[in-house]
C-alpha positions as CSV (number, residue, x, y, z in Angstrom):
1,X,119.2,112.6,126.7
2,X,116.3,113.9,129.7
3,X,112.8,112.5,129.3
4,X,109.7,113.9,131.6
5,X,105.9,112.9,131.3
6,X,104.3,116.3,130.3
7,X,100.5,115.0,130.5
8,X,98.4,111.9,130.2
9,X,94.8,112.1,129.3
10,X,93.1,109.1,128.2
11,X,95.0,107.2,125.7
12,X,97.4,110.6,124.7
13,X,100.3,110.8,126.1
14,X,102.8,113.9,125.7
15,X,106.5,113.5,126.8
16,X,109.1,116.2,127.0
17,X,112.3,115.4,125.3
18,X,115.4,117.1,125.7
19,X,118.8,116.3,124.3
20,X,122.0,118.3,125.4
21,X,124.1,120.4,122.9
22,X,127.4,118.4,123.8
23,X,125.5,115.0,122.7
24,X,124.4,116.9,119.4
25,X,128.1,118.5,118.7
26,X,129.4,115.0,119.0
27,X,127.0,113.6,116.4
28,X,127.8,116.5,113.9
29,X,131.7,116.0,114.6
30,X,131.1,112.1,113.7
31,X,129.1,113.2,110.5
32,X,131.9,115.6,109.5
33,X,134.6,112.8,109.7
34,X,132.5,110.7,107.9
35,X,132.1,113.1,105.1
36,X,135.7,113.4,104.8
37,X,135.8,110.4,102.7
38,X,133.0,111.4,100.5
39,X,133.4,115.3,99.6
40,X,135.7,116.6,97.0
41,X,136.8,120.0,97.1
42,X,139.4,121.9,94.6
43,X,142.6,122.0,96.1
44,X,142.4,119.0,98.7
45,X,143.0,115.6,98.0
46,X,140.4,112.9,98.4
47,X,139.8,112.2,102.1
48,X,141.9,115.1,103.3
49,X,139.3,118.4,103.2
50,X,139.3,119.8,106.8
51,X,136.1,118.7,109.1
52,X,135.9,122.7,109.7
53,X,135.9,123.3,106.1
54,X,133.6,120.8,105.2
55,X,131.1,122.2,108.1
56,X,131.7,125.8,106.5
57,X,130.3,124.5,103.1
58,X,127.6,122.4,104.3
59,X,127.0,123.1,107.7
60,X,123.3,123.7,107.6
61,X,122.6,120.2,105.6
62,X,124.8,118.5,107.9
63,X,122.8,120.0,110.9
64,X,119.6,119.0,109.4
65,X,120.6,115.7,108.9
66,X,121.9,115.2,112.1
67,X,118.7,116.3,113.8
68,X,116.7,114.0,112.0
69,X,118.7,110.9,112.9
70,X,118.8,112.3,116.8
71,X,115.0,112.9,116.3
72,X,114.2,109.3,115.3
73,X,116.8,107.6,117.7
74,X,115.8,109.6,120.9
75,X,111.8,109.1,120.1
76,X,112.1,105.4,119.8
77,X,114.2,105.5,123.3
78,X,111.7,107.6,125.3
79,X,108.6,105.3,124.0
80,X,110.7,102.4,125.3
81,X,111.8,104.0,128.4
82,X,108.1,104.9,129.5
83,X,107.2,101.3,128.3
84,X,104.1,102.9,126.1
85,X,102.6,100.5,123.4
86,X,102.1,103.2,120.8
87,X,99.0,103.2,118.1
88,X,100.3,104.8,115.0
89,X,102.9,107.3,114.3
90,X,103.8,109.4,116.9
91,X,103.9,113.4,116.3
92,X,107.0,115.5,117.1
93,X,106.5,119.2,117.9
94,X,109.8,121.1,118.1
95,X,110.2,123.4,120.9
96,X,113.8,124.9,121.0
97,X,116.6,124.1,118.5
98,X,119.6,125.2,116.3
99,X,123.4,125.2,116.2
100,X,124.9,125.7,119.8
101,X,121.6,124.9,121.7
102,X,120.1,122.1,123.1
103,X,117.1,120.3,121.0
104,X,114.0,120.1,123.0
105,X,110.8,118.8,121.5
106,X,107.6,117.2,122.6
107,X,106.3,113.7,121.8
108,X,102.7,113.5,121.2
109,X,101.8,109.5,121.5
110,X,98.7,107.9,121.0
111,X,99.0,104.6,123.1
112,X,97.1,101.4,122.7
113,X,94.7,100.6,125.5
114,X,95.5,98.1,128.1
115,X,92.9,95.3,127.4
116,X,91.6,92.8,130.4
117,X,90.6,89.8,128.5
118,X,87.3,88.4,129.7
119,X,86.4,84.9,130.5
120,X,85.0,82.9,127.9
121,X,83.3,80.1,130.0
122,X,79.6,81.8,129.3
123,X,80.3,82.1,125.4
124,X,77.8,79.9,123.7
125,X,78.9,79.0,119.7
126,X,77.0,77.0,117.3
127,X,78.9,75.0,114.9
128,X,77.2,73.8,111.9
129,X,77.4,70.5,109.8
130,X,75.4,70.4,106.6
131,X,73.8,67.1,105.4
132,X,73.6,67.1,101.6
133,X,70.6,65.7,100.0
134,X,71.6,62.5,97.3
135,X,69.6,64.2,94.7
136,X,72.0,67.3,95.0
137,X,75.0,65.1,94.1
138,X,73.2,63.3,91.2
139,X,72.0,66.6,89.6
140,X,75.6,67.8,89.8
141,X,77.0,64.8,88.1
142,X,74.6,65.0,85.6
143,X,75.7,68.6,84.8
144,X,79.2,67.5,84.9
145,X,78.0,64.8,82.1
146,X,76.3,67.4,80.0
147,X,79.5,69.4,80.0
148,X,81.9,66.7,79.1
149,X,80.0,65.3,76.0
150,X,81.4,62.6,73.6
151,X,81.2,64.1,70.1
152,X,80.8,61.6,67.3
153,X,80.8,62.5,63.6
154,X,77.5,63.8,61.9
155,X,76.8,62.5,58.3
156,X,78.5,65.0,55.6
157,X,75.0,65.8,54.3
158,X,73.8,67.1,58.0
159,X,73.6,70.5,59.1
160,X,75.2,72.1,62.0
161,X,72.1,72.6,64.9
162,X,72.6,74.4,68.0
163,X,74.7,72.2,70.7
164,X,76.8,70.6,67.4
165,X,80.3,71.0,67.7
166,X,81.8,72.7,64.3
167,X,85.5,72.0,63.8
168,X,87.2,74.8,61.3
169,X,89.9,76.7,59.8
170,X,89.5,80.2,58.9
171,X,91.4,83.5,57.4
172,X,90.7,86.7,58.6
173,X,90.5,89.8,56.3
174,X,89.4,93.6,57.4
175,X,88.4,95.9,54.5
176,X,89.1,93.2,51.7
177,X,92.4,92.7,53.2
178,X,94.1,89.7,54.9
179,X,95.4,90.5,58.2
180,X,98.9,89.5,59.6
181,X,98.9,86.3,61.8
182,X,95.0,86.4,61.0
183,X,94.8,82.5,60.8
184,X,93.3,79.4,62.7
185,X,93.6,75.9,62.6
186,X,91.6,73.1,63.8
187,X,89.3,75.6,65.9
188,X,86.3,73.6,67.6
189,X,83.3,75.4,68.9
190,X,80.1,74.3,70.7
191,X,77.5,76.3,68.9
192,X,75.1,78.1,71.5
193,X,77.6,78.8,73.8
194,X,78.9,82.2,72.0
195,X,82.6,81.7,73.4
196,X,84.7,82.9,70.4
197,X,83.5,86.1,69.4
198,X,80.2,87.7,70.2
199,X,77.3,86.6,67.4
200,X,80.2,84.1,65.6
201,X,78.4,80.7,66.6
202,X,75.1,81.6,65.2
203,X,76.3,82.4,61.8
204,X,77.6,78.8,61.8
205,X,74.2,77.0,62.3
206,X,73.3,75.2,59.2
207,X,76.8,74.6,57.9
208,X,78.1,71.2,56.4
209,X,81.4,69.6,56.2
210,X,83.4,70.8,53.4
211,X,81.4,74.2,53.3
212,X,83.0,77.5,53.2
213,X,81.1,80.0,55.2
214,X,81.8,83.8,55.5
215,X,81.1,85.0,59.1
216,X,81.0,88.8,59.3
217,X,81.5,89.9,63.2
218,X,83.0,92.9,65.0
219,X,86.6,92.4,66.2
220,X,86.8,92.5,70.2
221,X,88.2,95.4,72.4
222,X,91.0,93.0,73.6
223,X,92.0,91.7,69.6
224,X,95.6,91.3,69.8
225,X,96.4,93.8,67.2
226,X,94.9,96.9,68.7
227,X,94.7,99.0,65.2
228,X,92.2,96.5,64.5
229,X,90.1,96.5,67.8
230,X,86.3,97.2,67.3
231,X,86.5,97.1,63.4
232,X,84.1,94.9,61.4
233,X,85.7,91.8,59.9
234,X,85.0,88.8,57.8
235,X,85.9,85.1,58.7
236,X,86.4,82.7,55.5
237,X,85.5,79.5,57.6
238,X,86.5,76.2,55.6
239,X,84.1,73.6,57.9
240,X,86.5,70.2,58.5
241,X,83.7,68.7,60.6
242,X,80.4,68.8,62.3
243,X,79.7,66.5,65.3
244,X,76.7,65.9,67.4
245,X,77.2,65.6,71.2
246,X,76.2,62.7,73.6
247,X,75.8,63.1,77.1
248,X,78.6,61.1,78.5
249,X,77.9,57.6,80.3
250,X,78.0,57.9,83.8
251,X,80.1,54.9,84.8
252,X,83.8,54.1,86.3
253,X,85.5,54.9,82.9
254,X,84.1,58.3,83.0
255,X,84.8,59.0,86.8
256,X,88.5,58.1,86.2
257,X,88.7,61.0,83.7
258,X,88.3,63.5,86.9
259,X,90.9,61.4,89.1
260,X,88.4,59.2,91.0
261,X,88.9,55.6,91.6
262,X,85.2,54.7,90.3
263,X,81.7,56.1,89.8
264,X,81.1,56.0,93.6
265,X,84.4,57.6,94.8
266,X,83.4,60.5,92.0
267,X,80.3,61.0,94.1
268,X,81.9,61.0,97.4
269,X,84.2,63.8,96.1
270,X,81.4,65.9,94.7
271,X,79.7,65.8,98.0
272,X,82.8,66.8,99.5
273,X,83.0,69.6,97.4
274,X,80.0,70.9,97.9
275,X,79.8,70.6,101.5
276,X,83.0,72.5,101.7
277,X,81.3,75.1,99.7
278,X,78.6,75.5,102.4
279,X,81.2,74.9,105.5
280,X,83.1,78.0,104.2
281,X,79.9,80.0,104.5
282,X,78.7,78.5,107.9
283,X,82.2,78.9,109.5
284,X,81.9,82.7,108.8
285,X,78.5,82.7,110.9
286,X,80.2,80.5,113.6
287,X,83.2,83.2,113.5
288,X,80.4,86.0,113.7
289,X,79.0,84.6,116.8
290,X,82.5,84.7,118.6
291,X,83.5,88.1,117.4
292,X,79.9,89.5,118.5
293,X,80.3,87.9,121.9
294,X,84.0,89.3,122.2
295,X,83.0,92.8,121.2
296,X,80.2,92.9,124.0
297,X,81.9,91.5,126.6
298,X,85.0,94.0,126.2
299,X,84.8,97.6,127.2
300,X,88.0,99.6,125.5
301,X,89.0,103.1,124.6
302,X,89.7,103.5,121.4
303,X,92.7,105.4,119.8
304,X,90.8,107.9,117.5
305,X,94.0,108.0,115.1
306,X,93.4,104.3,114.5
307,X,89.6,104.7,114.1
308,X,90.1,107.6,111.6
309,X,92.7,105.6,109.7
310,X,90.2,102.4,109.5
311,X,87.6,104.6,108.3
312,X,89.6,106.4,105.5
313,X,90.4,103.0,104.3
314,X,86.7,101.9,104.4
315,X,85.7,105.0,102.5
316,X,88.4,106.0,99.9
317,X,86.5,105.0,97.2
318,X,83.4,106.1,98.1
319,X,81.6,109.6,96.8
320,X,81.5,112.4,99.4
321,X,77.6,112.5,99.4
322,X,77.9,108.8,100.3
323,X,80.4,109.2,103.0
324,X,78.2,111.9,104.7
325,X,74.8,110.0,104.3
326,X,76.3,106.6,105.8
327,X,79.2,108.6,108.3
328,X,77.5,106.9,111.6
329,X,77.1,103.6,109.9
330,X,80.5,103.7,108.8
331,X,82.4,104.6,111.8
332,X,80.4,102.4,114.2
333,X,82.1,99.4,111.8
334,X,85.4,101.0,112.0
335,X,85.3,101.1,115.6
336,X,84.0,97.6,115.8
337,X,86.8,96.5,113.4
338,X,89.5,98.1,115.5
339,X,88.1,96.9,118.9
340,X,88.1,93.5,117.8
341,X,91.6,93.6,116.4
342,X,92.8,94.8,119.4
343,X,90.9,92.1,121.5
344,X,92.2,89.3,119.0
345,X,95.9,90.5,118.9
346,X,95.7,90.4,122.8
347,X,94.3,87.1,122.9
348,X,97.2,85.8,120.6
349,X,100.0,87.5,122.4
350,X,98.7,86.1,125.9
351,X,98.3,82.6,124.6
352,X,101.8,82.8,122.5
353,X,100.1,82.1,119.0
354,X,102.3,82.6,116.1
355,X,102.1,82.0,112.4
356,X,105.4,80.3,111.4
357,X,106.7,80.6,107.7
358,X,106.0,77.1,106.8
359,X,102.5,77.7,107.5
360,X,102.6,80.5,105.1
361,X,104.2,78.5,102.3
362,X,101.8,76.1,103.0
363,X,98.9,78.3,102.4
364,X,100.8,79.4,99.1
365,X,101.0,76.0,97.9
366,X,97.3,75.6,98.6
367,X,96.6,78.4,96.2
368,X,99.0,76.8,93.7
369,X,97.5,73.4,93.5
370,X,94.0,74.9,93.1
371,X,95.1,77.2,89.9
372,X,96.7,74.9,87.4
373,X,98.6,76.5,84.9
374,X,98.9,79.5,86.9
375,X,101.9,78.4,89.5
376,X,104.8,80.4,88.2
377,X,102.5,83.7,88.3
378,X,101.2,83.0,91.9
379,X,104.8,82.3,93.2
380,X,106.2,85.4,91.2
381,X,103.5,87.5,92.6
382,X,104.3,86.9,96.3
383,X,107.7,86.9,95.8
384,X,107.6,90.5,94.6
385,X,104.7,91.6,97.2
386,X,105.6,91.4,100.6
387,X,102.4,93.1,101.6
388,X,100.5,90.1,100.0
389,X,102.5,87.6,102.3
390,X,101.7,89.5,105.3
391,X,97.8,89.6,104.4
392,X,97.9,85.5,104.4
393,X,100.3,85.6,107.7
394,X,97.4,88.1,109.2
395,X,94.5,86.0,108.1
396,X,96.3,82.5,109.2
397,X,97.1,84.4,112.4
398,X,93.2,85.4,113.1
399,X,92.3,82.0,112.1
400,X,94.4,80.3,114.6
401,X,93.2,82.7,117.0
402,X,89.3,82.1,116.4
403,X,89.9,78.0,116.6
404,X,92.0,78.6,119.7
405,X,88.8,80.8,121.2
406,X,86.5,78.1,119.7
407,X,88.0,75.4,121.9
408,X,87.4,77.2,125.1
409,X,83.8,78.0,124.4
410,X,80.8,75.9,124.8
411,X,80.4,74.6,121.5
412,X,76.8,73.1,120.3
413,X,77.3,71.1,117.3
414,X,74.2,71.3,115.0
415,X,73.1,69.1,112.0
416,X,71.2,70.7,109.2
417,X,70.3,70.2,105.8
418,X,71.3,72.1,102.5
419,X,68.3,74.0,102.4
420,X,68.6,75.4,106.1
421,X,72.2,76.0,105.2
422,X,71.0,78.4,102.4
423,X,68.5,79.8,104.3
424,X,71.1,80.6,107.0
425,X,73.7,81.9,104.7
426,X,71.1,84.2,102.8
427,X,70.0,85.6,106.2
428,X,73.7,86.2,107.4
429,X,74.7,87.9,104.2
430,X,71.7,90.3,104.2
431,X,72.6,91.3,107.7
432,X,76.3,92.0,106.7
433,X,75.8,93.9,103.6
434,X,72.2,95.6,104.3
435,X,73.1,98.2,101.6
436,X,73.6,95.5,99.0
437,X,70.7,93.6,99.5
438,X,68.2,96.5,99.2
439,X,69.8,97.1,95.8
440,X,69.0,93.5,95.1
441,X,65.7,93.9,96.3
442,X,65.0,96.8,94.3
443,X,66.3,95.3,90.9
444,X,64.2,92.0,91.5
445,X,60.9,94.1,92.1
446,X,61.4,95.9,89.1
447,X,61.3,92.5,86.9
């Protein structure tokens, strides 16, 4: 194989590759010998068909397969020989080829740019720490108590009101006929929440224990028996009990129901949860400060094919008229993403940052712990979707890079109130999603 540099302009490199006909003929002979064990021809025992006869029968197909393999092998070797970091899939332009001829082709390569990382000494980054007012924790605690009421029996003669709990059995009929598997036992509904079937709750207001109540509703689209979806149905409900809800007493026993040691521990857990929610959003603001300074302090030639690919991904579900309308804005964002991706990747490589399989598994375990009852589904999903695993690995890698950069910058720690945090987050979201912000503003103004 002979490799020559044909031209180099910016990030585009064109190599000329020649593979001599002798090497090609040797590969063809090897392939014909391999096919001897696979080809069956009348008059010959398995494995005894002469290579010359195989070539006569399947010559063109064999040549095409061999050339494909040679192109893959030699193009990889040519790129490695010239030490080019490729950006995307190279293009092959065949010049001369055919049986008895040398293979001559051009390899068009878009290379990754050489990136000279700039010093981080002058970077200034604000790291926010939010302080939560006690009244916010108390309000959240009160909401939890309201959502977890203690229900006690009402008198048999007392009717159900909105907010009461009604316990009942039911049978469903459509067009006067009972439906298969259309029964329910011991159903509990808190009236007013409308969590069963739309409009069902309201018809149970006023029932008493031991009443028989006919509730007429339209079956939902996702009803298990597809043939009955969206049909009018009658639920014959036997009222087993009516209960009135009392807000739970806020004490240590109540706190233990949520895995806390006592009421004070539950308050601490609630405060920590609220703080974490704010911190996640505030960390995004800190990260944006780092990324903005990285982008501003580096000048890089960007591979056009990577920018175009990113632009296509960003706009694949957008109408053509909207693509044209926001073309410049989207192209700017695509270039920004590619530029920052290249800088972060270079930083990660230069500082030997990696993500281990154990770190990926730990992240999956976090998701499993946060979604009780869905453990098997989550584990199965990642087992069957290697791209999802790669996405987790990519996110962890970026997080590790950002945290490493943060340690080398001038970090300004700033304590803020929850109101200040809300204002910062709102302004940040409006800047990051201007179109969405305008849409929301229009909706509000109409009201």
